[in-house]
N, C-alpha and C positions, 0 to 999 in steps of 0.2 A: 407519519414517518419522521425519523430523526433528520435534523439538518446535517449538512456535510461537515467533514473534518478536514484538517490540513496536517498531514503526518510526515515527519522527517524520519527516515530510516537510518539510525545511527548503527552502522554495522560494527559490532564490538571488536572483531579481530583487527579492524583497521585502526583502532584507537588504543586498545590495551586495557588497563585496569579501570575499574568503575570510578575511581577518583579522576582518571583522565577524561571519562565521559563527561563529567560535570563541567570540565573546563570548556566544553563546546556549547553548554546550555545557553549562555548569554547571546552567542551569535545565532543560535537556532531560534531563540525568542525574538531576536531583532528581525528575523526573516518572517515573523508572524505565523509560525506554526503553533498549533495548539496540542499536538500529540507528538511524542517521540516513540518510535517503534524500534524495539531491539530484537535481533534474531536470537535463536536459542543460546542460553548462557550456561547450560548444565554440563556436567562432566561427560565427555564423549567416549564412545567405544574405541576399539582398536584402530579404526580408520582415521580418527581425528575429525570426522565430519561434524559440523555443527548440527546437522539433522539426524545424527545417529546418537541419541541420548542413551547413555549407559546408566546414569543414576539421576533421578529427577530432583533429588534433594542435596546434591553436591554440585559445585561450581567448576567450570573450566578454570584451571589455575591462573591463566592470564588475567582474568577479570578480578581476581582477588589479590594476587601477589605481583602482578605485572610481569611474571616470568612463565616460561613454558616448562615448569617442573611438575610432572604428573604423579610424583610420589605422594602418598598419604593425603588424598583429597579430603578425607574426613576431618583432617586437622584444620581445614580452612572453612568449614561450614559456618561456624558461628560468626567469623569475621565477614564472610560472604553475605550472610543474612543482614548484618548491620550495614554493610556497604550498599546493598540493594535498597534497604529502607532509606538510607541517606540519599541515594540517587532519586528515589520517588519524591522525597520531601523537597529536594533542591529543585526538581522540575516543577512541582506544584507552587513553590515560592514564585516562580516565573510565569505562572498561569498556564502550565502545560502538564499533561499527564503521560504516564508511561504505559505502553502496550507491549506485551511480550509475545514471542512466538510460542504456540502451543502445538506440540507434536505428539499425537496420541494414536496415530494410525500404525505406528511401528516403533520399535526401540532398536538400539544397537544389538547386533547379533550376540554380543558377549555381555549383555545386561544380566545382572544377577536375578532379575525378575523371572527370567526364563527357567531358572532352577527353583527359585522360591515359589513360583506360581506357574507350573508348566501348563496348566489348563487355560491360561490366559492367551496362549499363542496358537496360531494355525500351524498344523503339522501335516506332513505327507503320510502316505500309507505305511511308511517305515517308522513313523514317529519323529521324524526329523523336522526341525524348524523350517518354515517356508520363508523364502526371501521375497519381498515385494519387488515390483519392477514396472516397466512402462515400455510402450512401443516407441521405437525410434525408426520412423518410416514403417517398414514392414518387419523390422527385426525387434524381437523382444529382448530388452536389456534387463538383466537381473541385478539387483543391488546386493552384493554378497555381504556387505557390512551391516545389513538390516535384517530384522526378524519381524514378521507380520503378526500384529495383534489380532486376536479373534474377538473383536468387540461385539460382533453380531450373535455368535453362537456359542461362546464359551460356556462350559458347564458350570463355571464359577462366575457367571456374569455379574451378579449383584456385587460381589466383592471387587471385581475389576472396575465396574463403573463408579463405585464409591471411592476406590483408590484415585481415579482421575478427579473426582469432585473434591476430595480432601486436599489433593496436591494443588489444585487451582485455588481453593480457599486459602491455603497456606501463603501463596504468593500475593493474593488479594490483601491478606492481613499485613503483609509487608509494605503494601502501598501500590502494587500493580493495579491498574484501573481498566485494562482491556486486554483482549487476546486476539492476535492474528492467527487463525486456525489453519495450520498447514494441511494441504490436501483434504480440505473439509469434506469433499464429496466422496472420499474413500472411507469416511467414518459413517456408520449407519445413522440415518436421521433420528432414529429413536434415541440414540445416545445424546444427541444434541438437545432433543426434547427433554431429556432427563437433566442434563447439566445446566443449560442456560437459565431456566427459571429458578433453579436452586441457587445459582450464583447471584442472580438479580434480586432474589428475596432478601439477601443480606446486603448486597451492593447494587441498589437500583440503577445507579448511573453507569454501571459497567457496560462496556461495549464489546461486541463480537464482530470481527471481520472475517468472512469466509473466503479462503482462496479457492476460486472456482474456475481458474484458467484451464482451458482444454477439456472441460467436461461437457456432457451432453446437456441440451436445454432442460430436460426433465430433471436432471441432477441439480441444476442451478435453482430451479423452482423448489425442489425438496429442501435445499439448504436454506433458501430465503424463508420458507415457511416454517423452518425449524426454530426460528427466533433470532436469526442473525440480523444485526443492525445494518451491516454493509456487506457487499460482495465485490470482488475484484472484477474489472471489465477488460476488454481487449482493445481499448482505444490505441494503445501503443502501436498495434499492427494495422491500424486503419490507414488507408491511403488518402483519406479525406474526399473520396469520390464514391466508392462503391456502396451499394445500399445495405450490405450485410450488417455493418455496425449499427446503422441507424435502426434497422429492424430489430436487431438483437437488444440494443439498449432500451428501445421502446418497450419491448416485451418484458425484459427483466425488471425494468423500473416499476412495473405494476406490483412487484413483490418486495423489493428492497432497494435502497439507494446504492449507487455503485462508486467505486474508487478507480481513478485512472492514474497512470504514472508514465513518465517519459523513459524511465529505466528502473530496474530493480536488481536485486542481487543475482537473479538468474539470467539476466540479459546482457548483451554488450552495452557498453557505455555510449551515451549520446555523442560525446565528444569524439569517440572512435567512429561511430556510425556515420557522423556528418563531417568527418575530416577536420575536426577542431573548429567548426563554424558555430559560434555561440548564438548567432541569430536563429539558426534552425533548432538548436536545443531549447532555447528559450521559447520559441514559437510553439513547440510541442507541449511544453509545460503550460503555457498560457491558454492554449486552446483546450487542453484536457481539463484545466481548472474551471473554465467557463462552461464547458459542455456538460461535465459530470458533477455530481453533487460533492464528491470528495476527491482530493488530490494527495499524492505522496511522491516523494523522490528519495534517492539514496545519497548518503554522505559522499561528497566529492563531486556531485553533479554540478554544484554551484561553482566549482573551481576547474571544471573541464578535465576531470580525471578520465583517463582512457583505458586503464587496465581493468578488465572484468574481474569482479569479485569471485573468489574461489572458496567454496565452503570448507575445504580441507586446508589449503595451502596459505591462504591470506594471513598476513601478520601486520603489525604496525609498520614494519619496514616497507610495506607496499604503499605507504602514504606518498603521494606524488607532489611534485612542484606545481604551483598554481599556473595553469595555462591562461585562464581568464577568470574574472570574478563577477558573476551575475547575481550576487547576494541581494543587492539593493533592488534589482528588478523583481526578483522572487518575492521580496518583502512587499513590494507595491502590489503585485498580483494578488498575493494572499490577503492584503489589507482590503483590496476591492472586493475580493470573493467573500470575505467575512461580513461585508457591509450591506449585502443585498440578498434577499431570500431566493430570488430566481437563480442566483449563481450557486446556491447551496442545495439545489434540488436537481433530480433527474426528471426531465419531461420531454415531450416530443420536440425533435429538432426539425425545423422546416428549412431545407436548403434553398439558397438564392442562386438564381442563374445570373452570373455576372459577366462583364464584358471581356474578360481575358482568362485564359486557362491557368495563369499564375495567381489568380485571385480565388479566394475561398470565402463563402459567407453563409450565414444562417440566421434564423430567428428562433427564440425560445421564450415561452411564456411561463410564468410561475403557475403553480398548481391552483392557487386561489384566483387567478386571472387578474391580479392587481399590478403585476410587473411584467415587463417585456424587454428583451434585449435584441439588438441586431449586432452581429459580428461581421466585420469586413476585414479580411486579412490578406496580406501579400505573402504567399508561401514560398516565394523565391528568396534565397539567401544572399543574392549578390546584386540584384538590380531593383530599382524602384519601378512601380507600375501605378498608372492612374486608374482609380476605380470610379465607375459612374453608376449611380443608382437613382432612377428617375422618380421613384415613388416612396421616398423614405417615410413621409408622414402618413401616406395611405397604408403602407405595410405595417407601420407601428400603431396605427389607429389613433394618432394624436399629432398635433402640431407643437406639443411641448416636449420635444425630444432633447435629451441632455447627452452630452458627450462625457462619458466617465472613463475614458481610456487612461492608461497609466502615463502616457506622455502626449504632447502636442494636442491638448484639448481644444476643440473649437468653442468659441463663445456662443455661437448659435448654429444649430443644425438645420440647413435648408431642406426644403422638400425635394429639390433636385440637387443631389450631392455629386460633386466632382472633387476627388481628393487624391493626392499623390502619396501613396503608401511606400515608405522606405522598406528595404529588405527586412523581412520578418516582422513587420509592423502589424499590430492588431488594433483596429478601431472598434471601440465598444460603445454602442449607443444604447440609451435606456429611457424607458417611459414608466412612470408610476401613475396608475389610473385612480 
C-alpha cells in the first residue's frame, strides 16, 4: 500500500486567478504539505456551482482573468491551459504535486454534452434528463442544476468512457498528478477499473483519492478494490470514544489507506465549531494526522477562518482576517508525520484506559511490526490535566521509548509516566524495534 500524503485544499474561489494561487505555494510548502488539492476549475453551468461542470475543457473565468466575466469562455482556453501548466510546474519546484477534483457522475444541466451526446445521460420515461439528488434526513433533495450521467448503461458507453479517459489524460499532460474523485461510489466500479489502470499506464505515480463519505461499507470496498490509492474517512465526526470509527477504519484499512480532515469545503469550519479555540482545532488536526495514513485540510484552517465555504457564492472577497495562526504547528505535525512509517499507515488502534475522562490515548503499530507509537492527549481546550500511565515500557514492548512530540519533549520516558498535559496537548511516544 502507498504511504500517506499531506494535502492542502486550496479552494480556488477564495483565492482568485491561478497566478494568485502560486502566491500561496511558499507558505503551503513551509507547512510541509506534499500535495495541493484544487476543487473543480472548469466552466460552470447556470447555477455557478463548482460541482456543476458545463464544459470540461473550458475554465471558470475567475481562474484565468481574475474576473467574474462569463462571456466567451472559449477565448480563455489557451491562456487557462498555460496557467494550469505553470501552476503544476511551480508546485513541483517546491516538492509538491497538484490534485484536481474529478466530477464524472453528473454534469451541469445545461451542458452541451446533453445535446451532443444525448445517450450519455439518464432520462425518465418522457425522455427528460434526470437530476441526481440525496436524502436529507427522510426528504429527497433533487439538485435541479445537475444532470445524471448514465455511466453504467449508456448505449454509447464506449465513447462516453473514452471521453472521460481523454479528458483526464489531457489534464495529466498539463501537469496534474492526481484526482480527488467526487462521489466516487456513485460512479460504477467498472468505470474506475477502466480509467485508473489506463491513467497509470502512462503516469505510474498518479494517485486517486475516492470520496466515500456517507456510503455503505460494501460501496467503500468496491471503490478501494477498483484501484483507488486512498479513500476518505469519517474521523471528523468521531467523538474519540465510540467504537464505530475504530471498527470502520480497521475494516476499510484492509483495502486502502484513508485520509482524515478536521474540516473540508462541505463542513463548517473548525474555528466556528469550537468557538475560535485554536487548541481544539489543532488537536483534531494532530490526532487525525497520527491516527490515519493521510491528512488534509482546507485553506484558512490555519488562520481560524469561520465562514463555511459555499460552492456557488464564495469569492475572494470572502477571505477573512487572521483570527490565529497555527501554521508553524501544522508544519511541525506534518514534519513528524512524514518522518515515521507508522504515522503514514492505517493500522489497528488500541485504545488506552486513562485516569481522567478529559484524556485520550491509544497505541498503533506499523504494519511491519518495526515501529509503535503511544498517543496521550488532553482533549480539553481550557484546562491542564495530569496523565498517569503505569506501564509505558510494558505497553510499548521496550524500555527505549522516545518522546517525539512536537513540543515539550522529555529527555527520558519513564516506565511509570506522570505528565501534566496542557490544553489540547498531544504527547507522542515512539519505539523502533
